[in-house]
N, CA, C and O of each residue as an XYZ file, in Angstrom:
592
protein
N       0.758     17.696    -10.055
C       0.031     16.517     -9.662
C       0.857     15.758     -8.620
O       2.074     15.630     -8.754
N       0.196     15.268     -7.605
C       0.892     14.563     -6.535
C       0.612     13.064     -6.617
O      -0.376     12.622     -7.203
N       1.509     12.311     -6.016
C       1.344     10.858     -5.994
C       0.517     10.461     -4.767
O       0.312     11.261     -3.855
N       0.051      9.224     -4.765
C      -0.692      8.706     -3.623
C       0.169      8.767     -2.364
O      -0.316      9.137     -1.294
N       1.434      8.407     -2.489
C       2.334      8.446     -1.342
C       2.516      9.846     -0.785
O       2.586     10.031      0.430
N       2.593     10.832     -1.669
C       2.729     12.217     -1.218
C       1.464     12.681     -0.502
O       1.531     13.363      0.520
N       0.312     12.303     -1.050
C      -0.944     12.705     -0.406
C      -1.096     12.035      0.957
O      -1.550     12.667      1.911
N      -0.722     10.769      1.052
C      -0.776     10.080      2.347
C       0.188     10.726      3.331
O      -0.148     10.944      4.495
N       1.383     11.029      2.855
C       2.388     11.658      3.721
C       1.892     12.998      4.248
O       2.042     13.298      5.432
N       1.300     13.803      3.367
C       0.782     15.107      3.795
C      -0.309     14.922      4.831
O      -0.353     15.641      5.829
N      -1.180     13.969      4.600
C      -2.265     13.716      5.546
C      -1.713     13.291      6.905
O      -2.180     13.754      7.945
N      -0.729     12.416      6.885
C      -0.136     11.968      8.146
C       0.654     13.083      8.826
O       0.636     13.198     10.052
N       1.342     13.897      8.044
C       2.073     15.027      8.622
C       1.121     16.017      9.288
O       1.473     16.653     10.281
N      -0.072     16.143      8.743
C      -1.072     17.032      9.341
C      -1.437     16.594     10.758
O      -1.865     17.414     11.570
N      -1.270     15.315     11.054
C      -1.645     14.819     12.380
C      -0.575     15.126     13.429
O      -0.793     14.888     14.617
N       0.572     15.650     13.007
C       1.665     15.952     13.932
C       1.580     17.385     14.447
O       0.933     18.248     13.854
N       2.246     17.603     15.554
C       2.410     18.958     16.085
C       3.184     19.762     15.033
O       4.109     19.233     14.417
N       2.820     21.026     14.820
C       3.493     21.831     13.778
C       5.024     21.850     13.877
O       5.706     21.845     12.852
N       5.568     21.871     15.092
C       7.039     21.882     15.238
C       7.631     20.566     14.741
O       8.665     20.562     14.074
N       6.984     19.458     15.062
C       7.464     18.151     14.588
C       7.348     18.065     13.065
O       8.233     17.541     12.389
N       6.262     18.580     12.551
C       6.041     18.583     11.101
C       7.151     19.375     10.412
O       7.722     18.912      9.424
N       7.458     20.565     10.927
C       8.514     21.398     10.324
C       9.860     20.686     10.367
O      10.630     20.734      9.408
N      10.136     20.028     11.482
C      11.412     19.318     11.622
C      11.536     18.190     10.591
O      12.589     18.019      9.978
N      10.469     17.432     10.406
C      10.506     16.347      9.425
C      10.621     16.884      7.995
O      11.383     16.358      7.183
N       9.864     17.926      7.703
C       9.922     18.506      6.364
C      11.313     19.073      6.057
O      11.764     19.031      4.912
N      11.978     19.596      7.068
C      13.317     20.168      6.874
C      14.343     19.110      6.489
O      15.373     19.433      5.897
N      14.076     17.867      6.816
C      15.019     16.792      6.511
C      14.829     16.190      5.114
O      15.651     15.397      4.656
N      13.760     16.569      4.459
C      13.469     16.032      3.126
C      14.173     16.837      2.041
O      14.545     17.991      2.257
N      14.354     16.227      0.875
C      14.863     17.016     -0.260
C      13.904     18.179     -0.534
O      12.699     18.059     -0.311
N      14.431     19.282     -1.009
C      13.634     20.502     -1.182
C      12.376     20.284     -2.021
O      11.298     20.764     -1.670
N      12.518     19.563     -3.124
C      11.366     19.360     -4.015
C      10.261     18.578     -3.304
O       9.082     18.909     -3.431
N      10.635     17.562     -2.570
C       9.639     16.765     -1.840
C       8.976     17.597     -0.758
O       7.756     17.562     -0.599
N       9.773     18.340     -0.019
C       9.226     19.179      1.050
C       8.286     20.235      0.480
O       7.239     20.513      1.065
N       8.647     20.822     -0.647
C       7.812     21.841     -1.281
C       6.452     21.239     -1.675
O       5.406     21.844     -1.442
N       6.483     20.052     -2.269
C       5.240     19.381     -2.661
C       4.377     19.088     -1.443
O       3.171     19.335     -1.454
N       4.998     18.559     -0.393
C       4.241     18.231      0.814
C       3.681     19.477      1.489
O       2.555     19.455      1.986
N       4.445     20.554      1.515
C       3.938     21.805      2.110
C       2.706     22.305      1.356
O       1.743     22.773      1.963
N       2.749     22.202      0.029
C       1.593     22.632     -0.770
C       0.380     21.758     -0.470
O      -0.736     22.263     -0.349
N       0.591     20.463     -0.351
C      -0.517     19.556     -0.038
C      -1.060     19.809      1.369
O      -2.271     19.762      1.589
N      -0.167     20.075      2.311
C      -0.593     20.380      3.684
C      -1.412     21.666      3.704
O      -2.418     21.755      4.409
N      -0.986     22.648      2.941
C      -1.736     23.907      2.871
C      -3.142     23.662      2.313
O      -4.112     24.247      2.794
N      -3.249     22.803      1.305
C      -4.569     22.453      0.766
C      -5.427     21.788      1.830
O      -6.612     22.093      1.966
N      -4.824     20.881      2.580
C      -5.567     20.189      3.641
C      -6.025     21.161      4.722
O      -7.127     21.031      5.255
N      -5.182     22.129      5.043
C      -5.548     23.112      6.069
C      -6.749     23.946      5.624
O      -7.567     24.344      6.454
N      -6.860     24.209      4.344
C      -7.988     24.984      3.814
C      -9.228     24.119      3.599
O     -10.335     24.636      3.444
N      -9.043     22.842      3.590
C     -10.131     21.913      3.271
C     -11.122     21.764      4.429
O     -10.732     21.798      5.596
N     -12.403     21.599      4.097
C     -13.404     21.370      5.138
C     -13.452     19.900      5.590
O     -14.248     19.537      6.456
N     -12.607     19.076      5.005
C     -12.591     17.654      5.355
C     -12.126     17.435      6.795
O     -11.346     18.228      7.322
N     -12.599     16.366      7.431
C     -12.147     16.043      8.792
C     -10.757     15.378      8.731
O     -10.641     14.154      8.776
N      -9.723     16.203      8.627
C      -8.361     15.728      8.388
C      -7.888     14.754      9.461
O      -7.264     13.744      9.134
N      -8.166     15.031     10.727
C      -7.718     14.143     11.808
C      -8.321     12.751     11.653
O      -7.637     11.747     11.855
N      -9.587     12.692     11.298
C     -10.242     11.390     11.121
C      -9.700     10.664      9.891
O      -9.541      9.444      9.912
N      -9.419     11.401      8.834
C      -8.838     10.783      7.644
C      -7.457     10.217      7.944
O      -7.135      9.105      7.526
N      -6.641     10.977      8.669
C      -5.304     10.516      9.032
C      -5.392      9.262      9.896
O      -4.610      8.328      9.721
N      -6.337      9.241     10.821
C      -6.533      8.073     11.676
C      -6.895      6.845     10.849
O      -6.395      5.749     11.106
N      -7.759      7.027      9.860
C      -8.161      5.917      8.997
C      -6.979      5.402      8.181
O      -6.814      4.192      8.021
N      -6.153      6.318      7.663
C      -4.976      5.915      6.888
C      -4.002      5.154      7.776
O      -3.481      4.111      7.381
N      -3.758      5.669      8.968
C      -2.853      4.978      9.896
C      -3.378      3.596     10.265
O      -2.610      2.636     10.316
N      -4.665      3.487     10.521
C      -5.244      2.193     10.878
C      -5.069      1.208      9.741
O      -4.771      0.038      9.980
N      -5.251      1.661      8.500
C      -5.081      0.798      7.340
C      -3.634      0.348      7.200
O      -3.367     -0.821      6.921
N      -2.699      1.277      7.395
C      -1.278      0.941      7.281
C      -0.855     -0.056      8.359
O      -0.129     -1.009      8.074
N      -1.299      0.159      9.576
C      -0.930     -0.729     10.680
C      -1.519     -2.119     10.452
O      -0.855     -3.128     10.690
N      -2.767     -2.164      9.990
C      -3.402     -3.456      9.742
C      -2.589     -4.257      8.734
O      -2.472     -5.476      8.864
N      -2.035     -3.600      7.748
C      -1.250     -4.287      6.732
C       0.138     -4.682      7.187
O       0.811     -5.446      6.495
N       0.591     -4.183      8.337
C       1.959     -4.441      8.773
C       2.078     -5.371      9.967
O       3.188     -5.787     10.297
N       1.001     -5.707     10.616
C       1.114     -6.570     11.772
C       1.422     -7.994     11.335
O       0.983     -8.430     10.271
N       2.164     -8.708     12.142
C       2.608    -10.052     11.781
C       1.446    -10.996     11.515
O       1.526    -11.837     10.620
N       0.374    -10.869     12.276
C      -0.733    -11.803     12.108
C      -1.619    -11.451     10.922
O      -2.458    -12.258     10.524
N      -1.453    -10.281     10.356
C      -2.317     -9.883      9.249
C      -1.535     -9.435      8.028
O      -2.044     -8.645      7.234
N      -0.331     -9.909      7.858
C       0.405     -9.586      6.648
C       1.072    -10.852      6.128
O       1.270    -11.820      6.861
N       1.406    -10.818      4.866
C       2.026    -11.966      4.224
C       3.521    -11.733      4.062
O       3.964    -10.615      3.801
N       4.274    -12.783      4.217
C       5.701    -12.726      3.932
C       5.878    -12.868      2.428
O       4.993    -13.365      1.732
N       7.011    -12.433      1.945
C       7.263    -12.470      0.509
C       7.185    -13.916     -0.016
O       6.709    -14.156     -1.126
N       7.662    -14.877      0.801
C       7.612    -16.280      0.381
C       6.166    -16.747      0.217
O       5.853    -17.526     -0.683
N       5.297    -16.264      1.092
C       3.888    -16.634      1.004
C       3.257    -16.040     -0.253
O       2.448    -16.691     -0.914
N       3.624    -14.813     -0.576
C       3.103    -14.197     -1.789
C       3.567    -14.954     -3.035
O       2.781    -15.195     -3.951
N       4.831    -15.321     -3.061
C       5.344    -16.073     -4.210
C       4.618    -17.411     -4.326
O       4.278    -17.843     -5.427
N       4.381    -18.064     -3.190
C       3.638    -19.330     -3.214
C       2.219    -19.104     -3.736
O       1.702    -19.925     -4.493
N       1.595    -18.015     -3.344
C       0.259    -17.704     -3.854
C       0.285    -17.464     -5.361
O      -0.666    -17.802     -6.066
N       1.365    -16.886     -5.845
C       1.458    -16.614     -7.285
C       1.405    -17.902     -8.089
O       0.978    -17.902     -9.244
N       1.836    -18.990     -7.484
C       1.819    -20.291     -8.164
C       0.416    -20.892     -8.206
O       0.128    -21.733     -9.057
N      -0.451    -20.469     -7.298
C      -1.815    -21.000     -7.224
C      -2.835    -20.145     -7.944
O      -3.869    -20.641     -8.392
N      -2.541    -18.850     -8.054
C      -3.517    -17.912     -8.606
C      -3.190    -17.552    -10.047
O      -2.033    -17.592    -10.467
N      -4.222    -17.203    -10.791
C      -4.011    -16.723    -12.157
C      -3.291    -15.375    -12.081
O      -3.323    -14.714    -11.043
N      -2.645    -14.968    -13.169
C      -1.999    -13.654    -13.170
C      -2.968    -12.524    -12.813
O      -2.592    -11.579    -12.119
N      -4.208    -12.620    -13.284
C      -5.190    -11.566    -13.001
C      -5.467    -11.468    -11.511
O      -5.512    -10.368    -10.960
N      -5.650    -12.596    -10.858
C      -5.948    -12.563     -9.425
C      -4.709    -12.262     -8.603
O      -4.802    -11.588     -7.578
N      -3.558    -12.746     -9.028
C      -2.348    -12.429     -8.275
C      -2.045    -10.934     -8.356
O      -1.574    -10.349     -7.381
N      -2.306    -10.308     -9.501
C      -2.122     -8.852     -9.625
C      -3.008     -8.126     -8.626
O      -2.582     -7.144     -8.019
N      -4.214     -8.592     -8.453
C      -5.124     -7.967     -7.490
C      -4.632     -8.165     -6.058
O      -4.764     -7.271     -5.221
N      -4.075     -9.321     -5.785
C      -3.511     -9.566     -4.453
C      -2.350     -8.602     -4.205
O      -2.230     -8.043     -3.115
N      -1.506     -8.409     -5.204
C      -0.396     -7.462     -5.042
C      -0.906     -6.037     -4.822
O      -0.313     -5.280     -4.053
N      -1.977     -5.675     -5.476
C      -2.553     -4.346     -5.256
C      -3.120     -4.212     -3.846
O      -3.051     -3.143     -3.240
N      -3.677     -5.298     -3.331
C      -4.284     -5.262     -1.996
C      -3.225     -5.100     -0.905
O      -3.479     -4.445      0.106
N      -2.053     -5.683     -1.096
C      -0.989     -5.601     -0.088
C      -0.100     -4.422     -0.441
O       0.900     -4.577     -1.142
N      -0.466     -3.247      0.043
C       0.218     -2.006     -0.324
C       1.645     -1.910      0.204
O       2.444     -1.155     -0.350
N       1.985     -2.634      1.234
C       3.327     -2.545      1.802
C       4.341     -3.435      1.107
O       5.493     -3.504      1.534
N       3.939     -4.113      0.054
C       4.807     -5.063     -0.642
C       5.526     -4.364     -1.789
O       4.923     -3.590     -2.533
N       6.810     -4.641     -1.925
C       7.572     -4.136     -3.067
C       7.230     -5.020     -4.262
O       7.771     -6.116     -4.408
N       6.345     -4.545     -5.101
C       5.849     -5.353     -6.231
C       6.969     -5.756     -7.172
O       7.004     -6.893     -7.644
N       7.881     -4.841     -7.448
C       8.975     -5.149     -8.377
C       9.813     -6.312     -7.856
O      10.171     -7.220     -8.606
N      10.117     -6.269     -6.573
C      10.909     -7.351     -5.977
C      10.142     -8.661     -6.037
O      10.698     -9.696     -6.403
N       8.883     -8.616     -5.684
C       8.057     -9.820     -5.700
C       7.992    -10.401     -7.117
O       8.130    -11.609     -7.304
N       7.783     -9.543     -8.099
C       7.706    -10.012     -9.486
C       9.041    -10.562     -9.977
O       9.070    -11.456    -10.823
N      10.138    -10.036     -9.454
C      11.453    -10.537     -9.873
C      11.693    -11.971     -9.411
O      12.568    -12.657     -9.939
N      10.922    -12.422     -8.432
C      11.070    -13.781     -7.921
C      10.247    -14.799     -8.702
O      10.386    -16.004     -8.494
N       9.397    -14.322     -9.590
C       8.527    -15.213    -10.355
C       9.173    -15.634    -11.664
O      10.111    -15.001    -12.147
N       8.653    -16.707    -12.221
C       9.015    -17.124    -13.562
C       8.741    -15.948    -14.496
O       7.734    -15.259    -14.337
N       9.615    -15.711    -15.460
C       9.509    -14.516    -16.308
C       8.181    -14.420    -17.044
O       7.610    -13.333    -17.137
N       7.683    -15.520    -17.564
C       6.397    -15.471    -18.284
C       5.255    -15.108    -17.346
O       4.392    -14.295    -17.675
N       5.267    -15.728    -16.170
C       4.220    -15.445    -15.188
C       4.324    -13.992    -14.719
O       3.312    -13.302    -14.597
N       5.543    -13.532    -14.460
C       5.755    -12.145    -14.021
C       5.278    -11.166    -15.098
O       4.675    -10.142    -14.775
N       5.541    -11.468    -16.369
C       5.109    -10.589    -17.458
C       3.581    -10.512    -17.512
O       3.018     -9.439    -17.727
N       2.921    -11.638    -17.320
C       1.458    -11.660    -17.333
C       0.890    -10.856    -16.161
O      -0.100    -10.141    -16.315
N       1.522    -10.978    -14.988
C       1.070    -10.226    -13.814
C       1.303     -8.727    -14.036
O       0.441     -7.913    -13.706
N       2.460     -8.360    -14.593
C       2.747     -6.949    -14.887
C       1.688     -6.364    -15.828
O       1.225     -5.239    -15.640
N       1.318     -7.148    -16.839
C       0.296     -6.684    -17.788
C      -1.027     -6.431    -17.067
O      -1.701     -5.436    -17.333
N      -1.393     -7.316    -16.169
C      -2.626     -7.118    -15.391
C      -2.516     -5.887    -14.503
O      -3.472     -5.119    -14.388
N      -1.368     -5.694    -13.878
C      -1.170     -4.528    -13.019
C      -1.310     -3.224    -13.808
O      -1.819     -2.230    -13.292
N      -0.855     -3.239    -15.061
C      -0.979     -2.042    -15.903
C      -2.445     -1.692    -16.155
O      -2.796     -0.520    -16.286
N      -3.286     -2.703    -16.222
C      -4.712     -2.490    -16.500
C      -5.476     -2.002    -15.272
O      -6.498     -1.327    -15.391
N      -4.971     -2.347    -14.106
C      -5.674     -2.011    -12.872
C      -5.172     -0.685    -12.321
O      -3.983     -0.377    -12.400
N      -6.074      0.078    -11.772
C      -5.661      1.329    -11.129
C      -5.836      1.224     -9.628
O      -4.871      1.257     -8.863
N      -7.085      1.098     -9.227
C      -7.400      1.013     -7.798
C      -8.456     -0.046     -7.613
O      -9.226     -0.359     -8.520
N      -8.470     -0.583     -6.422
C      -9.498     -1.552     -6.068
C     -10.409     -0.929     -5.017
O      -9.951     -0.152     -4.180
N     -11.687     -1.264     -5.056
C     -12.587     -0.764     -4.015
C     -12.128     -1.254     -2.639
O     -11.634     -2.376     -2.529
N     -12.276     -0.446     -1.596
C     -11.798     -0.814     -0.259
C     -12.320     -2.164      0.243
O     -11.574     -2.922      0.863
N     -13.570     -2.462     -0.016
C     -14.119     -3.742      0.450
C     -13.479     -4.912     -0.292
O     -13.279     -5.976      0.294
N     -13.155     -4.730     -1.575
C     -12.472     -5.783     -2.328
C     -11.057     -5.966     -1.794
O     -10.580     -7.095     -1.684
N     -10.380     -4.869     -1.462
C      -9.035     -4.954     -0.875
C      -9.094     -5.773      0.415
O      -8.281     -6.671      0.633
N     -10.057     -5.452      1.256
C     -10.212     -6.163      2.519
C     -10.471     -7.652      2.279
O      -9.870     -8.503      2.935
N     -11.354     -7.959      1.349
C     -11.674     -9.359      1.042
C     -10.461    -10.090      0.466
O     -10.217    -11.247      0.809
N      -9.704     -9.427     -0.403
C      -8.508    -10.043     -0.980
C      -7.458    -10.322      0.088
O      -6.805    -11.366      0.067
N      -7.299     -9.398      1.011
C      -6.332     -9.620      2.096
C      -6.737    -10.815      2.949
O      -5.913    -11.674      3.261
N      -8.002    -10.861      3.321
C      -8.479    -11.974      4.150
C      -8.337    -13.307      3.430
O      -7.897    -14.295      4.017
N      -8.712    -13.329      2.158
C      -8.620    -14.574      1.389
C      -7.159    -14.975      1.174
O      -6.834    -16.162      1.217
N      -6.285    -14.007      0.945
C      -4.856    -14.293      0.782
C      -4.281    -14.911      2.042
O      -3.523    -15.879      1.978
N      -4.642    -14.350      3.190
C      -4.178    -14.908      4.464
C      -4.702    -16.327      4.659
O      -3.977    -17.211      5.113
N      -5.979    -16.534      4.307
C      -6.568    -17.863      4.446
C      -5.857    -18.871      3.542
O      -5.544    -19.980      3.974
N      -5.603    -18.491      2.298
C      -4.899    -19.382      1.372
C      -3.474    -19.662      1.840
O      -3.005    -20.798      1.761
N      -2.789    -18.635      2.323
C      -1.418    -18.825      2.818
C      -1.390    -19.756      4.026
O      -0.504    -20.603      4.140
N      -2.369    -19.600      4.937
C      -2.453    -20.491      6.091
C      -2.728    -21.928      5.658
O      -2.153    -22.870      6.203
N      -3.604    -22.087      4.682
C      -3.927    -23.430      4.189
C      -2.695    -24.067      3.552
O      -2.457    -25.260      3.735
N      -1.914    -23.292      2.809
C      -0.690    -23.819      2.204
C       0.328    -24.218      3.266
O       0.996    -25.245      3.148
N       0.439    -23.391      4.305
C       1.397    -23.680      5.376
C       1.012    -24.963      6.092
O       1.873    -25.792      6.387
N      -0.281    -25.136      6.375
C      -0.759    -26.326      7.068
C      -0.584    -27.574      6.209
O      -0.321    -28.653      6.740
N      -0.726    -27.442      4.888
C      -0.604    -28.582      3.994
C       0.861    -29.020      3.848
O       1.134    -30.176      3.523
N       1.781    -28.114      4.082
C       3.216    -28.426      3.906
C       3.777    -29.245      5.036
O       4.961    -29.581      5.026
């Protein structure tokens, strides 16, 4: 069984020239490279439009990393003070580039425990909900910044 990160990596590696792909795979630990090679082989056999899928994944990753469309850790912590643990857990799920453990370590222990419990219950969020949560999080963070 592969992780989400491994599947994303394989998809993105598929978008590279084979020589570049081999070079990157050669630099990974053997177990990781073996897993990624197996996933790449599956993708090569798949009838899915791999190039379009890779483009969509890259677009999603870039959108989450640009300065105007991402939250700083301080903004996330400030949001944690305004949102219930259930909603803050969803915000953390929506921001995939955030180190959740680090963010939770900055919270009050009781609040962090409640958020962790919510995270355990959640698996994935629908893409439209992720998009809405990101937009609302940015709006709330901007409102907090303006109020300060």
